[in-house]
C-alpha positions as CSV (number, residue, x, y, z in Angstrom):
1,M,0.0,0.0,0.0
2,S,1.3,3.4,-0.9
3,R,1.9,5.7,2.0
4,I,1.1,9.4,1.6
5,L,2.4,12.2,3.8
6,L,-0.1,15.1,3.5
7,A,0.8,18.6,4.7
8,E,-2.1,21.1,4.5
9,D,-2.8,23.9,6.9
10,D,-6.5,24.3,6.1
11,N,-8.3,21.9,8.5
12,D,-11.3,21.3,6.3
13,M,-9.2,20.8,3.1
14,R,-6.9,18.4,5.0
15,R,-9.9,16.3,6.2
16,F,-11.4,16.2,2.8
17,L,-8.1,15.2,1.1
18,T,-7.4,12.6,3.8
19,K,-10.8,11.0,3.5
20,A,-10.7,10.9,-0.4
21,L,-7.3,9.3,-0.4
22,Q,-8.1,6.8,2.3
23,T,-11.3,5.9,0.4
24,A,-9.1,5.3,-2.7
25,G,-7.0,2.8,-0.7
26,Y,-4.1,4.9,0.5
27,D,-2.5,5.1,3.9
28,V,-2.5,8.8,4.7
29,I,-0.7,10.6,7.6
30,S,-1.6,14.3,7.7
31,F,-0.1,17.4,9.3
32,D,-1.2,21.0,9.5
33,N,2.3,22.4,8.9
34,G,5.5,21.7,7.0
35,R,7.7,21.4,10.1
36,S,5.7,18.6,11.7
37,A,5.4,16.8,8.4
38,Y,9.2,17.0,7.9
39,E,9.8,15.6,11.4
40,R,7.6,12.6,10.4
41,V,9.3,12.0,7.1
42,R,12.6,11.9,9.0
43,E,11.2,9.0,11.0
44,E,9.7,6.7,8.4
45,P,9.4,6.2,4.6
46,F,6.6,7.5,2.5
47,T,5.8,7.0,-1.2
48,L,4.3,10.4,-1.9
49,L,4.5,13.8,-0.3
50,L,1.3,15.8,-1.0
51,T,1.7,19.3,0.2
52,D,0.3,22.8,0.1
53,I,2.8,25.4,-0.8
54,V,1.8,28.3,1.5
55,M,1.9,27.1,5.1
56,P,3.1,28.4,8.4
57,E,6.5,27.4,10.0
58,M,7.8,25.7,6.8
59,D,6.4,26.2,3.3
60,G,5.7,23.2,1.0
61,I,8.6,23.9,-1.3
62,E,11.1,23.9,1.6
63,L,9.4,20.7,3.0
64,A,9.7,19.0,-0.4
65,R,13.3,20.1,-0.9
66,R,14.3,18.7,2.5
67,A,12.2,15.6,2.2
68,T,13.6,14.6,-1.2
69,Q,17.2,15.2,0.2
70,L,16.3,12.5,2.8
71,D,14.6,10.2,0.2
72,P,15.4,10.9,-3.4
73,D,12.7,8.4,-4.5
74,L,10.0,10.3,-2.7
75,K,7.4,11.5,-5.2
76,V,6.1,15.1,-4.7
77,M,2.8,16.7,-5.6
78,F,2.0,20.3,-4.7
79,I,-1.6,21.4,-4.2
80,T,-1.9,25.1,-4.4
81,G,-3.8,28.2,-5.5
82,F,-0.4,29.7,-6.4
83,A,0.9,27.4,-9.1
84,A,3.2,30.1,-10.6
85,V,5.2,30.0,-7.4
86,A,5.9,26.3,-7.6
87,L,6.9,26.6,-11.3
88,N,9.4,29.3,-10.6
89,P,12.8,28.0,-11.5
90,D,14.3,29.9,-8.5
91,S,12.0,28.1,-6.0
92,N,14.3,25.0,-5.7
93,A,11.2,22.8,-5.9
94,P,12.0,19.2,-6.8
95,K,12.2,19.1,-10.6
96,D,9.8,16.1,-11.0
97,A,7.1,17.5,-8.7
98,K,3.6,17.6,-10.0
99,V,1.4,20.7,-9.4
100,L,-2.3,20.5,-8.9
101,S,-4.0,23.9,-8.8
102,K,-6.9,24.7,-6.5
103,P,-9.7,24.5,-7.0
104,F,-9.9,20.8,-8.0
105,H,-12.3,18.0,-7.7
106,L,-11.4,15.2,-5.3
107,R,-11.7,12.6,-8.1
108,E,-9.1,14.7,-10.1
109,L,-6.8,14.6,-7.1
110,V,-7.1,10.8,-6.7
111,N,-6.5,10.4,-10.5
112,E,-3.4,12.6,-10.4
113,V,-2.0,10.7,-7.4
114,E,-2.6,7.3,-9.1
115,R,-0.8,8.6,-12.3
116,L,2.1,9.9,-10.3
117,L,2.5,6.8,-8.3
118,A,2.3,4.6,-11.4
119,A,5.0,6.6,-13.2
């Protein structure tokens, strides 16, 4: 079973995403900030990091950068209303990261996660 580390500071969004991914058969561990998510990824392996970009304490790009330094095989997907930030070459975001722009349908999220994990 693929394990997903979810970092999203919006409580409602985090609950919806977790439920949708669990219903699709994924093991999801979620956090409301990048720093806590990073501490968890240091402790155990995950298949995918699904993270918002704009968060308190540590933004999603920094989280992804640090997490992929620990595990270069970790796949990364950003969920954001600020896609241009993630695509900025100066952001140091992992080069193979996928960006899913808000708003999106939960089915679209699950489909994108399935595609990314199958790649």
